[in-house]
N, C-alpha and C positions, 0 to 999 in steps of 0.2 A: 573725811575718810567714808568709806561705803558702809553704811548700816541701815537696816530697816528702820531704825530709831528715827531717821531723818524724816520718813514719810510720816511716821506716827506723830511726829512733834507739829505737823500741818493741820492736825485736828485740835479744835479750840479746847476740847474736854479731853486731853491726852491723859495717859494714865500716871500715878505718882511716880513710877520709876524712871519713866521717861523726862518727867519734869525734874527729877533729881539731877540727873547727867547732864540735860541741856541747860540748865540754871547754874551749873558750876563751872565758875571762871569761863564765861561765854567769850570774852576779847582775848584771853590767853588761848583759849582752845581753837578759836578761829585764825589765831596768828600762827598757832603751831601747824595747822593744817596748810595754811598758806605757805609757810616756810618750808614744810616738808614736801609738798606738792611742788613747788617752784625748783627747789635743788633736784629732785627727782626728774623733772620736765626738762631742766637744762642738760643734765648729766646723761639722759637717755638718747637725746636729739644729738649730743655730742658723740656718744657711741655709735650712732647709726650712721653719721657722716663720713664720707670717704676722707681717707688720711694720706697725708704726703708720705712718699717712700714706699707705698703698697704697690708693687708692679701690677699693671692691669693683666687680666688673663682672658682671653677669648673663651667665652663661654656660648653654647647653643642656647639654653634656656635654663631657668632656675627650677629647682625641686618643689614638689609640693609642701616638704617639711620647710623649706626656707621661706616659703610665702606665708606658711601659718605663724612661724616665728615673728614675722615682720608684723603679721595682723595682731598678734598679741601686744607688740609694742606699741602700735597704733591704738589700741583699744585703752591701754595705760595711759598714753599721751592724752586722748581726750578725756577719760577720766578725769586725770589730773587737771586738767584746764576747768573741767566743771567745778571740782572742788575750790579752785583758786577764784573763780567766779563768785561762787555760793559764799563762800567765807568773806570774800571782800565786800559784798552786798550786806552782809549782816554786819560788818564792823564798820563800815562807811555809813548806813543808813539804819541806825538802831531803831528809829520811830516807825520806820516802814515794816521792819519786821515785828514790831510789838503789836500791829493791828492784826496779826495771826490770831492772838489769842482772845480777840473780840468776838464773842459769839453773836450770829445774826447780823454782823458789821455789813455795812454797803459797799465797801471798797474791797474788790475781788483780786485786785492785782497781788497784794501780798500772799494770800492763799495759793493763787496761780503760780506766782514765781516759787513759793516753797514746793509744791508739787512738782513743778516742772523740772527744777533742779535737782530734785531728790531722784526722780524717775531718770534724769539723764545719767546722773551718776551709778545709779543701780543698773542701768541697761548697759552701760560700756563695760563695768567691771564684770558682770554677768555675762556678757559675750565673750570677755577675756577668758573666763573660766571654762565655757564650754569650747572655745578655741585650743586652750591648754589640753582638754580632753581628746579633742581631734587629734592634737598633736601626737599624744600616745597611741592613739588608734593607728595613725599615720605610720608611724615607727614600726610598729608592729608589721603593718602590712607592706611596708617597703621591705622589710627584711624577708617577708613571705613572697615578694615579688608581685603582690596583688595590689598596688597603688601607684598612682602617678599623677600628672596635673591634671588628668579628666576628673580625678575624685574630688579636686576642690570645688567643684560646683556643688556637690553634694554636702561637703562641709560647709559651705555658705548658706545652703538651706537649713541645715539642721541647726547651725549656730545662731544665725539671726532669726530664724524661724522659732525656737524654743526661748530665746532670750525676750524677744518681744512678746511672745504669748505669756510666758510666766511672769513678765513685769507687768503686763496691761491686766492679766487676771489677779495678781496679788493687790495690785492698787484699786481695782474695781470693787474687789471683796471687802477691802479696807474702808474705803470711803463711801461703801452702799448703806443708806440710799442718799447720803449728802455728806459734806464734811462736817456739818454740824453736829451729827448723829453718830459719827465713826467713833471707835474706841469705847462704845459703851460696853462691851463684853469683848472675851478672848475669842468669841466666835469670829469676830472681826479682825483681830489681829493675827490669830495662829495660821491662818491659810497664807496671810501676807508674808510671814516669817518663813514657813516652809519654803513658798516660791523662791524667796530671796536666797535661802542657804542651800537649796536643794542642787544646784549646780557646784557650789563650794564643796559640800560634802561628798559629790560624785567624784571630784578630782582627788580629794583626800583618799577615797577608799578604791576608786577604780585605777588611777593612773600607776600607783606603786606595782598593782598586779601586772599590767599591761608592760611597764617598763622591766619587771623581772622577766616576763615571757620574751620580751625582746632582747634582753642580754643574753638569755639563754640560746635564743636562736642565732644571735650573732656569733656565738661561740662554734655552734655548729656549721655556720656558714663558712667561717675562717678555717676550721678544720678541713671542711671538705673541698676548698679552693685548690689545694695542691695536695690534699692527703697527708699533710703535716701540719702541727700547730707550733710556728716558731715563736721565740721571744718578741719580736716585732708585733705579731699577730696577738700574743697575750697581753701586750702592752696597749695596743689599740682597744682591744676588747675591755679592758680596766678603764682606759679613759672613758669611753662610751658609758660605761656604768656609772662613772664618776660624774659625767655631764647630767645624767638622769638623776643622781643623787642631789645634786647642785639645785636642780630645777624644784624638786620637792622640799628640800629643805628651806629655800626660799619662799615657797608658797606656805609653808607650815609657819615659818617665822612671821611673815606679814599677817596672817588671818587666823592663826591659834587665839591671839586677844579677843578677836570678835566672837569666837565660841565662847570664851570663858567669861566675856563680858555679859553674852547674852543669858547665859546661864545663870548668872548671879542676878541680874534684872528681872529675869522670870521668876526666880525665888523671892525675891522682894515684892513683886506683885502679889504673889500668893499670901503674903501676911496682911493682917488687918492694918497694921500701922507700920510702914517701912522706917519711921523716925525713932522707933524704940531703941533703948540702949543695947540690949542683947544684939542687935543687928548693925551695931556700929562698924565692926571690922569687916562686914560684907559690904556695906554702904562704900567703905572706904576702898576696898579691892575693886568693886565696880567704877568709883571714880578714876582709879590708876588706870586699869586696863581701857578705859575710856579715853584718856589721854595718848596711851599707847597706840590705841587704834589711829587716832589722828596722826601719829609720827610714822608708824609702819605701812598703813595701807597705801599711802601714794608712793612710798619708795618703792614697791614691788616693781614698777616699770623699770627703774636703774637697776635694781638687784637682778631682775630676769635677764638684762642685756649681758650682765657678767657671766651669768650662769650659761647662756646660749654662746657668746661669742668670746668670753674673757675681756681683760682691759684693753681696748683698742687704741689708745694712747690720747695725747692732745692734739698733736699736729693734723690740723684740718685743711684739707684740700678745698677750697673754694672756686676752683678753676669750672669745675662742672665738666669735665672732659668726659667722653665716654670711656666707661670702665666697668669693670665687674664690682658689683655690690659686695660687701663682706659676708653676707649672709648665703651667697650661692654655693652650691655644689661644687667641689674641686674635681669630682671624679671624671667629668668629661676631658679635662686636661690631659690625662694619661692616653685617651684614645682620640684626641684631635689629630686634624689632619698634618702630616710630617712632624708630629710631636717627638717619636722616636723612631725613625726609619728604620724598617727591617732591612737586614742584610741581604744583598742582592744574590748570594751565590747559594740559595737554597734550591734543592730540586722542587719541582713543582707538587710531586706526591707527598712530600714532607710538608710543604705548606699548607695543602688541603687537609691534611690528616689532623693539622693542630689548629687550623682555623676556628673550628668549632669550641674546642678548649679555650682559646683566646676570647672568643665571644662570651662563653660561659664566665671566664674571669672577669670579662669587662662588666657583665651585669652584676657580678657579686661586687666588685670593687665600687661599682654605682650606689649600690645598695648600702653599702657600708659607710661610704663617703657622706652620703646624705645624713646620716645621724652623726657623723664627727665634723660637720662641716663648720667653717669659722675656726677649726683647730689646725693650724698650719703644719706643727709637728707631726699630727695623725696623718694627715694626708700625704706629706712627704714620705713617710715610711710605707703608706699603702703604696704609692707610685713605685718605689724603690723594688716593693715585694711583687710588683705585677709582672706577668710575664712579658708585658709588651715592653716594660723597662729593661726587662733581662735579655731581650733582642730575640725573641721567639719570631 
């Protein structure tokens, strides 16, 4: 799982709280991490693969939101691979890992592996947090018609730049001036924990606010499209709201145990002796949440695909023919060439007067469908309510 305790364990003089959780059934814990990450990895890839029976749709390009959702899944996949590799080495080569505890040891490879694998996991999940924040920002900007594929470059710069900067800064402060002297005091550990949990807390605080404002903007956009708020539009707005709710629910489920565990361990670190009997319940709670983290953190990838796209089924199409990927926006199909031919008996002045209205409605449809992409029923209702479908 992704926890700053993994980097702290690389210190030979690690604190007692870190030693407590890392020494608690390490074989069982590594097995749990491997099992959970492997299941999540397989199911996530299965969710993203094209499926048999899905009709290919001609699309000019994917939206920025769909690209962000794909990048979130990629970060989860790569982070899960890092967990599987790290836990497998810990299980297969216990003597190699034991050398980390040797102070002033001559073999640098155990510490190098410990630090490198921990940084890989932290960097990928931290980047996933930043991408999730960018998704909330992009959703709001799409409704405001201020975003597009051009903004994805800015998102890349912000996400990878901040993820790398915070990860390197936290590791440098933790291991300064060397591995043998890190964790001598909280002045080493606290900056590292802050840089690790800052993007997580940002998502927990900022994303619900952005999602709420986006839902309000969607309602106004749907009302202004035709001047009325029909049952289909109300249902579409509700489904977009439910999609945002599912995303935040998955995030809270997968990462709340980390915050609880870290709070308990910091409390134990403040005590003169963490093995005192009055602290038994706190130690037990810390160990339980530690195991829960090993289960839930890797499962984020699969659970997010369920929140993004729903269950896509088991029937995988391995022919790899050119077709629309499932996370692409469905909006352009309503405006595609010869999708719904207009009647030929309209007078030219009527056609010109309604051309602007149709274009504006298309832009509205595109903005809404970007938020509901992957939900076929929503897009079908959006298409039926579009003026193009109605033969304008």
